[in-house]
C-alpha positions as CSV (number, residue, x, y, z in Angstrom):
1,M,-20.9,-1.9,-10.4
2,R,-21.7,1.1,-8.6
3,Y,-19.6,2.5,-5.7
4,Y,-20.7,3.9,-2.4
5,S,-19.3,5.8,0.5
6,T,-18.4,4.0,3.6
7,R,-20.1,6.6,5.7
8,N,-23.4,7.0,3.7
9,L,-25.4,4.8,1.5
10,N,-28.2,7.2,1.2
11,Q,-26.6,8.4,-2.0
12,E,-26.5,7.7,-5.8
13,G,-23.8,5.3,-6.6
14,V,-21.0,6.1,-9.1
15,S,-19.1,4.1,-11.8
16,A,-15.7,2.6,-11.3
17,A,-14.1,5.4,-13.4
18,Q,-15.8,8.2,-11.6
19,A,-14.4,6.5,-8.2
20,I,-11.1,6.3,-9.4
21,K,-11.2,9.8,-10.8
22,Q,-12.5,11.3,-7.8
23,G,-10.4,9.3,-5.1
24,L,-12.4,10.2,-2.1
25,C,-15.9,10.6,-1.4
26,N,-17.7,14.0,-1.0
27,D,-18.6,13.1,2.6
28,G,-14.9,12.2,3.5
29,G,-15.6,8.4,3.2
30,L,-13.9,5.9,1.1
31,F,-15.5,4.3,-2.2
32,M,-16.6,0.6,-1.9
33,P,-18.3,-1.4,-4.6
34,E,-21.9,-2.3,-3.9
35,T,-21.2,-6.0,-3.9
36,I,-18.1,-8.2,-3.8
37,P,-17.9,-10.4,-6.7
38,S,-17.5,-14.0,-6.4
39,L,-14.2,-16.1,-7.4
40,S,-14.9,-19.9,-7.7
41,L,-12.3,-22.7,-7.3
42,D,-12.8,-23.3,-11.2
43,D,-11.9,-19.6,-11.7
44,I,-8.8,-20.2,-9.8
45,T,-7.9,-23.3,-11.8
46,A,-8.2,-21.3,-15.1
47,L,-6.2,-18.5,-13.7
48,A,-3.5,-20.7,-12.6
49,G,-2.4,-21.4,-16.1
50,K,-2.4,-17.7,-17.2
51,S,0.4,-14.9,-16.8
52,Y,0.2,-12.4,-13.9
53,A,-1.2,-9.8,-16.2
54,E,-3.9,-12.1,-17.4
55,R,-4.8,-12.8,-13.7
56,A,-4.7,-9.2,-12.7
57,A,-6.9,-8.2,-15.7
58,Y,-9.6,-10.8,-14.8
59,I,-9.6,-9.8,-11.4
60,L,-10.2,-6.1,-12.2
61,S,-12.7,-6.8,-14.8
62,L,-14.9,-8.1,-11.9
63,F,-14.8,-4.7,-10.1
64,L,-14.2,-2.3,-12.9
65,T,-17.1,-3.3,-15.2
66,D,-17.3,0.0,-17.1
67,Y,-13.7,-1.0,-18.3
68,T,-13.6,-3.7,-21.0
69,Y,-11.5,-6.8,-20.4
70,E,-9.6,-6.1,-23.5
71,E,-8.7,-2.7,-22.1
72,L,-7.6,-4.0,-18.7
73,L,-5.4,-6.7,-20.4
74,A,-3.8,-4.2,-22.5
75,D,-2.9,-2.1,-19.4
76,C,-2.0,-4.7,-17.2
77,S,0.3,-6.3,-20.0
78,E,2.0,-2.9,-20.3
79,A,2.2,-2.4,-16.3
80,Y,3.4,-5.7,-15.4
81,G,5.7,-6.8,-18.3
82,E,9.3,-7.6,-18.1
83,A,10.4,-3.9,-18.9
84,R,8.9,-3.0,-15.6
85,F,8.9,-6.1,-13.5
86,K,12.3,-8.0,-14.2
87,G,12.0,-11.7,-13.5
88,G,8.2,-11.5,-13.0
89,A,5.5,-9.2,-11.1
90,A,5.0,-11.3,-7.9
91,P,7.0,-14.2,-7.4
92,L,7.1,-16.6,-4.5
93,A,10.2,-17.4,-2.5
94,T,10.3,-20.5,-0.3
95,L,11.1,-19.5,3.4
96,N,10.6,-22.7,5.2
97,D,8.5,-25.8,4.8
98,N,5.1,-24.2,5.6
99,T,5.8,-20.4,4.5
100,S,6.6,-18.6,1.2
101,V,7.4,-15.1,0.8
102,L,5.4,-13.2,-1.7
103,E,7.9,-10.5,-3.2
104,L,6.1,-7.6,-4.4
105,W,8.9,-5.2,-4.9
106,H,10.4,-6.3,-8.4
107,G,9.1,-3.1,-10.1
108,P,11.0,0.0,-10.9
109,T,10.9,1.6,-7.2
110,S,11.7,-1.7,-5.7
111,A,8.6,-1.3,-3.3
112,F,5.3,-3.2,-3.3
113,K,3.4,0.2,-4.3
114,D,4.6,-0.4,-7.8
115,M,2.2,-3.3,-8.1
116,A,-0.8,-0.9,-7.9
117,L,1.0,2.4,-9.1
118,Q,2.1,0.8,-12.4
119,I,-1.4,0.1,-13.4
120,M,-3.4,3.0,-11.5
121,P,-2.0,5.7,-13.9
122,R,-3.6,3.9,-16.9
123,L,-6.7,3.4,-15.1
124,L,-7.2,7.1,-14.3
125,S,-6.4,8.1,-18.0
126,R,-9.3,5.8,-19.0
127,A,-11.4,7.3,-16.5
128,L,-10.9,10.7,-17.7
129,D,-12.0,9.8,-21.0
130,K,-15.0,7.5,-19.8
131,T,-16.2,10.3,-17.7
132,G,-15.8,13.2,-20.2
133,E,-13.3,15.0,-18.2
134,E,-11.6,17.8,-19.7
135,R,-9.9,19.3,-16.5
136,T,-6.4,18.3,-15.4
137,A,-6.1,15.7,-12.7
138,F,-4.1,17.0,-9.8
139,I,-3.0,14.1,-7.7
140,L,-2.2,14.7,-4.4
141,V,-0.2,12.2,-2.2
142,A,1.1,12.1,1.6
143,T,3.7,9.2,1.7
144,S,5.7,7.4,4.6
145,G,8.1,6.5,2.0
146,D,7.3,4.0,-0.8
147,T,4.0,5.3,-2.1
148,G,5.4,8.7,-3.0
149,K,8.3,7.4,-5.4
150,A,6.0,4.5,-6.7
151,A,3.4,7.3,-7.6
152,L,5.9,9.8,-9.0
153,E,7.1,7.2,-11.4
154,G,3.7,5.9,-12.4
155,Y,2.3,9.2,-13.3
156,R,5.3,11.0,-14.4
157,D,4.5,12.6,-17.9
158,V,1.0,11.3,-18.0
159,N,-1.1,13.4,-20.2
160,K,-3.7,15.6,-18.3
161,V,-2.1,14.8,-14.9
162,R,-0.1,16.5,-12.5
163,I,1.1,15.0,-9.1
164,T,2.6,16.5,-5.8
165,V,3.9,14.3,-3.1
166,F,4.2,15.5,0.6
167,Y,6.6,13.3,3.0
168,P,7.7,13.8,6.4
169,V,11.1,15.4,6.3
170,D,12.6,13.0,9.0
171,G,10.3,10.0,8.5
172,V,11.7,8.3,5.3
173,S,15.1,6.8,4.8
174,R,17.8,8.5,2.7
175,V,17.2,6.1,-0.2
176,Q,13.5,7.0,-0.1
177,K,14.1,10.6,-0.1
178,L,16.8,10.5,-2.8
179,Q,14.4,8.4,-4.9
180,M,11.8,11.2,-4.6
181,A,14.0,14.2,-4.7
182,T,15.7,13.1,-8.0
183,Q,12.4,12.3,-9.7
184,E,12.1,13.1,-13.2
185,G,9.2,14.2,-15.2
186,S,7.6,17.6,-16.3
187,N,4.4,17.3,-14.2
188,V,5.8,16.3,-10.8
189,E,6.7,18.3,-7.5
190,V,8.0,16.8,-4.2
191,C,7.8,18.7,-0.9
192,A,8.9,17.5,2.5
193,V,6.6,18.4,5.7
194,I,7.8,19.1,9.3
195,G,6.3,16.4,11.4
196,N,5.5,12.8,11.0
197,F,3.4,10.9,8.4
198,D,0.1,11.6,10.0
199,D,0.9,15.2,9.9
200,A,1.2,14.9,6.0
201,Q,-1.8,12.7,5.7
202,N,-3.9,14.9,7.6
203,G,-3.0,17.9,5.7
204,V,-3.8,15.9,2.5
205,K,-7.1,15.1,3.9
206,K,-7.8,18.7,4.9
207,I,-7.2,20.0,1.3
208,F,-9.5,17.3,0.0
209,S,-12.4,18.2,2.2
210,D,-12.0,22.0,1.7
211,K,-14.8,23.2,-0.7
212,A,-13.1,26.6,-1.2
213,M,-9.9,24.8,-2.3
214,A,-11.9,22.7,-4.8
215,E,-13.7,25.6,-6.4
216,K,-10.5,27.4,-6.8
217,L,-8.8,24.5,-8.5
218,N,-11.9,24.2,-10.6
219,E,-11.9,27.7,-11.7
220,N,-8.2,27.2,-12.8
221,G,-8.9,23.8,-14.9
222,Y,-7.8,21.2,-11.9
223,F,-9.5,18.7,-9.9
224,L,-8.2,16.6,-7.0
225,S,-7.4,13.0,-6.9
226,S,-5.3,10.4,-4.9
227,A,-2.7,8.1,-5.6
228,N,-2.8,6.8,-1.8
229,S,-4.7,3.4,-1.2
230,I,-7.9,5.6,-0.2
231,N,-8.4,5.7,-4.0
232,W,-9.9,2.5,-5.1
233,G,-8.0,2.4,-8.3
234,R,-4.9,2.0,-6.2
235,L,-6.4,-0.8,-3.8
236,A,-8.1,-3.0,-6.3
237,P,-5.1,-4.1,-8.2
238,Q,-3.6,-5.3,-5.0
239,I,-6.4,-8.0,-4.8
240,A,-4.9,-9.6,-7.8
241,Y,-1.4,-10.6,-6.3
242,Y,-3.2,-12.7,-3.3
243,V,-5.1,-14.6,-5.9
244,S,-1.9,-15.0,-8.2
245,A,-0.1,-16.2,-5.0
246,Y,-2.7,-18.8,-4.2
247,C,-2.6,-19.9,-8.1
248,D,1.2,-20.4,-7.7
249,L,1.0,-22.4,-4.4
250,V,-1.2,-24.8,-6.1
251,A,0.8,-25.0,-9.2
252,E,4.0,-25.5,-7.1
253,G,2.4,-28.4,-5.1
254,K,2.7,-26.3,-1.5
255,I,-1.0,-26.8,-1.1
256,K,-3.9,-28.4,-2.9
257,L,-6.8,-26.7,-4.8
258,G,-9.3,-25.9,-2.0
259,D,-6.7,-25.8,1.0
260,K,-6.6,-22.7,2.9
261,M,-3.7,-20.5,3.3
262,N,-2.6,-17.9,6.2
263,V,-1.8,-14.4,5.0
264,C,0.7,-12.2,6.9
265,V,1.0,-8.6,6.0
266,P,3.4,-5.8,7.3
267,T,0.8,-3.2,7.8
268,G,0.4,0.7,8.3
269,N,-2.4,2.1,6.4
270,F,-4.1,-1.1,6.3
271,G,-4.7,-1.3,2.6
272,N,-2.5,-4.1,1.7
273,I,-4.0,-6.5,4.0
274,F,-7.4,-5.3,3.2
275,A,-7.0,-6.2,-0.4
276,A,-6.2,-9.8,1.0
277,Y,-9.5,-9.6,2.9
278,I,-11.4,-8.7,-0.3
279,A,-9.8,-11.7,-2.1
280,K,-11.2,-13.9,0.7
281,R,-14.6,-12.2,0.5
282,M,-14.8,-13.2,-3.2
283,G,-14.0,-16.7,-2.4
284,L,-10.1,-17.2,-2.1
285,P,-9.5,-19.9,0.5
286,V,-7.9,-17.9,3.4
287,N,-7.8,-19.2,6.9
288,K,-6.4,-16.2,9.0
289,F,-5.1,-12.6,8.3
290,I,-1.9,-12.1,10.5
291,C,-1.6,-8.2,10.9
292,A,2.0,-7.3,11.4
293,S,2.9,-3.9,13.1
294,N,6.1,-2.4,14.3
295,K,6.7,-0.7,17.6
296,N,3.8,1.7,16.5
297,S,1.6,-1.1,17.5
298,I,-1.9,0.7,17.1
299,L,-3.3,-2.0,14.9
300,T,-2.1,-4.9,17.1
301,D,-3.9,-3.1,20.1
302,F,-6.9,-2.6,18.1
303,L,-7.1,-6.2,17.0
304,N,-6.7,-7.5,20.4
305,E,-8.7,-5.0,22.5
306,G,-11.2,-3.4,20.1
307,T,-10.3,0.1,20.8
308,Y,-8.4,2.4,18.3
309,D,-6.5,5.2,20.1
310,R,-4.2,7.3,18.3
311,N,-3.4,9.1,21.6
312,R,-0.2,7.5,22.1
313,D,3.5,8.1,21.4
314,F,4.9,7.9,17.9
315,Y,7.8,6.1,17.3
316,T,10.3,6.4,14.4
317,T,11.4,3.1,13.4
318,M,13.6,1.1,11.0
319,S,10.5,0.3,9.1
320,P,9.4,3.7,8.3
321,S,6.5,2.8,5.9
322,M,4.6,1.4,9.0
323,D,5.3,4.5,11.2
324,I,1.6,5.5,11.2
325,L,-1.1,6.1,13.9
326,I,-4.0,6.6,11.5
327,S,-4.7,3.3,9.4
328,S,-7.0,5.1,6.7
329,N,-8.2,1.6,5.0
330,L,-9.4,0.1,8.2
331,E,-12.5,2.2,7.6
332,R,-13.3,-0.1,4.8
333,L,-13.2,-3.0,7.0
334,L,-15.5,-1.5,9.4
335,Y,-17.9,-0.7,6.8
336,L,-18.0,-4.3,5.2
337,V,-18.3,-5.6,9.1
338,G,-20.5,-3.0,10.7
339,G,-22.1,-1.0,8.0
340,S,-21.8,2.7,7.0
341,E,-23.8,4.2,9.9
342,R,-21.6,2.8,12.6
343,T,-18.4,3.6,10.5
344,A,-19.4,7.1,10.1
345,R,-19.8,7.3,13.9
346,Y,-16.2,5.8,14.4
347,M,-14.8,7.9,12.1
348,K,-16.4,11.0,13.6
349,E,-15.3,10.0,17.1
350,L,-11.6,9.5,15.7
351,N,-11.4,12.9,14.3
352,E,-12.9,14.6,17.5
353,K,-11.5,12.4,20.2
354,G,-8.6,10.3,18.6
355,V,-10.4,7.0,19.9
356,Y,-13.2,4.9,19.4
357,T,-14.2,1.4,20.4
358,V,-16.0,-1.1,18.1
359,D,-19.1,-2.8,19.2
360,A,-18.9,-6.4,20.5
361,D,-20.4,-7.8,17.2
362,I,-17.8,-6.3,15.2
363,K,-15.0,-7.2,17.5
364,A,-16.1,-10.9,17.4
365,A,-16.2,-10.7,13.6
366,L,-12.5,-9.3,13.4
367,D,-11.4,-11.8,15.8
368,A,-12.7,-14.7,13.5
369,E,-10.6,-13.4,10.7
370,F,-7.6,-11.4,12.2
371,A,-4.7,-11.9,14.5
372,G,-2.7,-9.0,15.5
373,Y,1.0,-9.2,16.3
374,F,4.0,-6.6,16.5
375,A,7.7,-6.7,16.5
376,D,9.8,-4.0,18.3
377,E,13.3,-3.1,16.8
378,D,15.3,-5.8,18.6
379,E,13.1,-8.4,17.3
380,C,13.1,-7.2,13.9
381,A,16.9,-7.2,14.0
382,A,16.9,-10.5,15.1
383,T,14.5,-11.8,12.5
384,I,16.7,-10.3,9.7
385,K,19.8,-11.9,11.1
386,N,18.3,-15.2,11.6
387,T,16.5,-15.4,8.3
388,F,19.7,-14.2,6.4
389,A,21.5,-17.3,8.2
390,E,18.8,-19.4,6.9
391,G,19.5,-18.2,3.3
392,Y,16.9,-15.3,2.7
393,L,17.7,-11.6,2.7
394,C,14.6,-9.5,3.7
395,D,14.1,-5.8,4.5
396,T,13.0,-4.4,7.8
397,H,9.2,-4.3,6.9
398,T,9.3,-7.8,5.8
399,A,11.1,-9.0,9.1
400,V,8.3,-7.6,10.8
401,A,5.9,-9.7,9.1
402,I,8.1,-12.7,9.3
403,T,8.4,-12.1,13.1
404,A,4.6,-11.9,13.5
405,A,3.8,-14.9,11.5
406,K,6.3,-16.9,13.8
407,K,4.7,-15.6,16.7
408,Y,1.2,-16.4,15.5
409,Q,2.3,-20.0,14.8
410,A,4.1,-20.6,18.1
411,E,1.1,-19.1,20.1
412,T,-1.8,-21.1,18.2
413,G,0.0,-24.1,16.8
414,D,-1.6,-23.3,13.5
415,N,0.5,-24.7,11.0
416,T,-1.7,-23.6,7.7
417,Y,0.5,-22.8,5.0
418,T,1.6,-19.0,5.3
419,V,2.3,-16.4,2.7
420,V,4.2,-13.5,4.2
421,A,3.9,-10.3,2.0
422,S,7.3,-8.7,1.3
423,T,7.0,-5.3,0.5
424,A,10.4,-3.9,0.0
425,S,13.9,-4.5,-1.6
426,P,16.2,-5.2,1.4
427,Y,18.3,-2.6,-0.5
428,K,15.8,0.4,0.3
429,F,16.9,-0.1,4.0
430,A,20.4,-1.4,3.6
431,A,22.0,0.1,6.7
432,D,19.6,-1.4,9.0
433,V,19.6,-4.7,7.2
434,Y,23.3,-4.7,7.4
435,K,23.6,-3.5,10.9
436,S,20.9,-6.2,11.8
437,I,23.2,-9.1,10.5
438,K,26.5,-7.5,11.7
439,A,26.0,-5.4,14.7
440,D,29.3,-3.6,14.9
441,A,28.6,-2.1,11.2
442,D,28.5,1.6,11.1
443,F,26.9,3.6,8.1
444,A,26.1,7.3,7.4
445,D,22.9,6.2,5.8
446,D,21.1,3.5,3.4
447,Y,22.8,4.5,0.3
448,D,26.5,4.2,1.8
449,A,25.3,0.5,2.8
450,L,24.4,-0.4,-0.4
451,P,27.7,-1.9,-1.8
452,A,28.6,-3.4,1.7
453,L,25.2,-5.3,1.7
454,N,25.9,-6.4,-1.8
455,E,29.2,-7.8,-0.9
456,L,27.9,-9.5,2.3
457,S,24.8,-11.1,0.6
458,G,25.5,-11.4,-3.2
459,V,22.2,-10.4,-3.9
460,E,22.0,-7.8,-6.9
461,I,21.3,-4.3,-6.2
462,P,18.2,-3.2,-8.1
463,E,19.2,-0.7,-11.0
464,G,16.9,2.0,-9.7
465,L,18.7,2.2,-6.4
466,A,22.0,1.5,-7.7
467,T,22.2,4.7,-10.0
468,L,20.5,7.2,-7.4
469,M,23.8,9.2,-6.6
470,S,24.4,10.2,-10.2
471,K,20.9,11.8,-10.5
472,K,20.3,15.4,-9.9
473,V,18.4,16.5,-6.8
474,R,15.5,18.6,-8.1
475,F,13.4,18.9,-5.1
476,E,14.6,20.1,-1.6
477,K,11.8,22.4,-0.2
478,V,10.6,21.8,3.6
479,I,7.4,23.4,4.9
480,E,5.1,23.2,8.0
481,S,2.0,21.0,7.5
482,A,-0.3,24.0,7.9
483,K,1.3,25.7,4.7
484,M,0.5,22.7,2.6
485,P,-2.7,24.2,0.9
486,D,-0.4,27.4,0.0
487,E,2.2,25.3,-1.3
488,V,-0.3,23.5,-3.7
489,L,-1.6,26.7,-5.0
490,S,1.8,27.9,-5.6
491,E,3.0,25.1,-7.4
492,L,0.0,25.5,-9.6
493,G,0.5,29.2,-10.0
494,I,-2.9,30.0,-8.6
495,Q,-3.2,33.2,-6.4
């Protein structure tokens, strides 16, 4: 399997190991496999009787063909074992008669990013060996909250790897900030950026596209790579949990083999829902993808109107991981639907003007697969309260998705069994969750709300969150986004 840029097919493809090592294509595009492998109902039947690690290893083996199945199974068994995912990697919880919640947050950082970032460092480590790489991989990450901690935890003390995470100083919760600021490991750095997530993300992209920076790093024994979902090694593992969810629905008798399901995903950078779309392209029976946005409803507007316009007000919400105006993985969808030439044109327009409109045939293709809905702050809070009253405690991002799923069902009458992706423990956003249930509550921040939410709900606080205040804060630096390249060189001791 060879991998090509979303912006230019007139190139020699690279191996999966090279794509994972490199992260971003030389032309600024994202790596995509030359073909989408197939998944039959017989394959799904066989996977239904296997563990999550075995399911994930099989799916990855179809894409990462320069890795052996045995290598992938060993890595998946280590990544998704009980030590890291207590109670299982991606369990389903029943919400009502036609909806289940896919809980993706049972890993060490209590966020869905663990599902990819516990396996990705292992894939990168093997990639360095497979490509004969002698330099140190420098992982550069922009985060809106959860990716940063999950990447830091996944890559800490990994041989021949260093990692720096940038996050918007006022764009993450106190719990998220503490998780990153107290991160252990000899090879990790964390720095806050003045501005929003897009400022941090754009800063990272500029560093990746700076040839002079790349040469300076190379001269000092480093090369850049990414742990964001722009890296195929981060996105590919996410495909597996949608296949796993379908297997579990069949096993539980919620649907019959061959029946379609709907998938609803709270969406910011578009990677999580795009992974589900890839699963459908492989052959997973999916009827509709419900793309759920918060008040920053840029994806809702795009799916409804066909115009992507980031020239708009930016809102800070109670679902901060979705406070994004540039959804990087949307480029991969445009590539699959419209080809590399048009994708390159759209991305050029986005970079230069901040807006693009897709052609009519692409809009029609998207309409057939996707529905876009958003939830404002009041709707999100109401869903948290109502869902808790019905017996399920969810976080703010999951509440956005549940709201969108209900809107879609009410508007269309489509009662296809729905899987809602739950992307974070409610304790990561405990203050907003508690205040949504009891409006008169007042907490200084999420950490102060942890015991109150525990007493209210009876749901156990994840160990990694309960012990945060006892850990030493290591990283407190705040810089302007324009200073990010200088910060990178300073951290590495490069003049």
